[in-house]
N, C-alpha and C positions, 0 to 999 in steps of 0.2 A: 459560573459558569456560564458561556452561552448554549444554547441550545441547540446541537447541530444539524444539518439539514439530512431528511430521511433517508437518503441514498450512502452518506459517509455513514452513520448511524447503523445501516442496516448491512454494511461493511464492516465495517469496527465488532456486532455482533457473533458476522462472519466466523470472520477471523479469532474470536476468542472461544467459537464456539467448534475450530477447529484443532486448536489449543496452540496459535501461534501465541509465540511467551513478546515478552518485553513489547508490548506495540504503545508506542507511540504517533500522539494524531499532533500535526501544524499547521496552523491556519495559517495559509500565506496568502491571502486573498487583496492585502496593502502590498505586498513583497511581489507577486509573482503575472504576470499579467497572462500566462498561459492556462493555471489551473486557477484551485481555490483551496484543495487540501493537500496534504502532503501524508502519509499515514506508511510506517513503517515496524514492522517486525521481523522473527526471528522463529524462524524452522526447522527442527532438529531434523530434518530427515527428506531425502530428493522428493520422494513415494508423496509424502505428505504436501510437501508447493506443489506438487503436480495436481494435486484429489482439490487443493486450492483454487490454482487453472483452471481447474473442470469445473467450479463447482459457479466461480464468477461468472463462464463463459456460460451456464447453466440460468444461470441470472439474468444476465444480458440477452438472454433467446425469450427470458419472459419480461424482460422492459423495467426491473424492478431497479436493471442498472445499468449505465450506456458505456459499453467495452469497443474503445476506438481501436488499440491495438497492444499487444504481446513485445514484451522484449526480453532477453534472455535464457533460458534452460535451467532446469534445477538440477543437472548437473554440475551447472556455472556454480552458484550457491547462489545467485540472484538473478530473480526475474522481478522486472519492471511492468502490472498491468496499470495503464490507461486508459482512465475511466474519462475522460476529457476534461470533469468541473475538478477530480479525482485521481493521485500517485497514488499508487499502489506498492512500495520497496520492500519485495522479501526477501529475506536473506540468509543465508547459515549463521553460525553465531564469528565462525574463522571470516564471511567474508564483512559482515559487521563489522567486526573491529577493526578490518583495516581500511574499510570504508569513512567510517566515523561520519556517514552521513548525519548524523543529530547535531555533532558540532559544525557542521556547515551549513546547517537548515539553519538552528542556530545565530550563525555570523553571520550570516548576509541583514544587512538592513533593511529596511523599509525605503519602499520607492518613494 
């Protein structure tokens, strides 16, 4: 397996530390012109999802991670953290099941 860039590994470590479940990492460098990696994870409650958002903001202030913007709200069951070369999708279990994001990402052919 190829070694992940330090910022991606930092984010995976953070997600694991925050007990995010079913974390998947997609290398989309050859598929997507706007980002290099997409991380997907399931968070079992809105407080935990907000804590992760807050932690990413804190990391961005320390320059460990670049945070461009945030979409969605924990209460909706979905948050997107746009870190330029990495997108992080956090879902509640119910929303992740409905969206089927892995199926979409795995079906996207290389350009």
